[in-house]
C-alpha positions, 0 to 999 in steps of 0.5 A: 523472630526467623519464625515471625518472617517465616510465617509473614513470607508464607501468608504473602505466598498463600495470596499472592498464588490464590489472587493469581490462581484467581479464577475469571469473572464470571458471566451469564449469557441469555440470547433470545429468540431471533430469526436473525440470530444464531444462539449457538454460535454466539455463545461459543464466539462471545465466550471465546473473543471475551477469555472468561467461563459463562455460568448459567447461575446469575450472582452478586458477582456475575456479569449478566450479557442480555442479547434479544431483539425489537423489532429490527434491531438487535440489542444488547445489555449488559448488567456488571457488578464490578463495576456498577454500571448497566450498559446497552447498544443497540445494531442495525444487522442490516449492515452486517449482510447476510453474513457473520450477522451472528459473529458481529453481535457476538464481538460487539458483545464481549467488547461491551463487557470489557468497556465496563471492565476497563474502568477498573483499570482506567479508576479502580478507586473512584470517588462516587461510587454506583450502586450495588454491592462491592466485589470481591477483591481478587474477582476486580483484580481478575477483571483487570488482568482480562483487560491487560491482556486484551489491551496487549493483544490488540497492541503487539507493537507497543512495546514499552510497559509504559505506552500501554495504560493496561500494563500498569497497576497505577491509575491512568486514563486510558484515552490519555494520547487520544485527549493530549495529541493532536491529530497528526497525519503521515506526510505525502510522499511525491513520486520520485520522476519515471527514469527509463534510459536504454541503448539499441544496436539500430538497422535503418532504411532511408528512401527520397521520394522523389526518386534520388536513390535509397540508403542501408546501414545501421547504428547506435541510439541511446534514449531516455525518457523521464520527467513524465512528459518528456524523451529524448534521444541520441544517435549515430548512422552508417548507412549506404547505397546509391545518390544520383546514380553512384554509390555513396556512405553516409555517415550521420547523427541525429538529436531527437526531443519528443513526448512520450506516452506510457501504458503497459509494456509500450511506450510512445513517442512524437517529437523533433529533431535535427540529422546533420552528417557527410555523403562520401562518394566511391568513386571519387573525393568528394564529400558533401556535408547536409543537415535535416530537420525532422520529424521523429514518432517511435514504439517501444517495446519492452520486456524485463530487461529487453527493449524493441524499438520502432521508429520512424524519421521523415523531413526535407533536404537540399543541398549540392552533391556531387558533380554540382549534381542538387540532392532536395526533396522528401525523406522518409526513413525506416527504423528498428532497434533491440537492446536492453534497459540501463 
């Protein structure tokens, strides 16, 4: 009994070793003389891409590949006794450009051979056999292994063997997924609105066109660009100087809404707003409240987290100030701010 079991195991092991060590299918390649092709390069690249040895002999179990020229076209012919089929494909070498013609033709010929052998894995027992004599079973098996190895190399991300049509010995359709699965497109991503927030320390100068006086000072500003076109800003400024020949301190708060255009490190803005505050005169307890509608414009330059703001404001004022003197007319303001992006 043990002798019988040992004999069977030995026979199975010998058969398995024979199949595992079987030589890859032999391929015979002929490249006709063509001015546009390099026969040496085609032979080298074809053998390396196919992964099987080339042979000078022609036989019943040798796949024959012929590459030649017909007019301005390159024609690849494959006569494969393993799958019992002959295929032909022609190419216009002009579409390849001046470089890489021989490489592309060699790869195309290799893929044509693998396409013939793929049927051995997809349909190992066809109901209707093609013309030709049957080939040894181990030769057919090595052809299937060559197709499997090529499929694995072309799809390394397929971790599940069930998803790889050539990673199983069961008869399958290699075009299963293309026939059954509907075409799907990845959802189009909607870009998130760009939000650009900045905080700056501001230096300002404000002058009245009629010569009523000039104020100098500074403060802080917070601004935000969003929704692709709209920008807003808010600030607090303390300025001092002379108005109507009197020393005065102005404390004001401003708000603006503008449209902006972004290009590279620069952002341009133009819009309007309101500035309101209190004037305090140094020679008495007199105070005057005022509000100035204004037009605003600015240019922001950004370098990494740092920003430089250059801006201007203009508007009209009509207010009763110290000693019943009126402050009326056009005013302009120039501002420079240095800060950072939040």
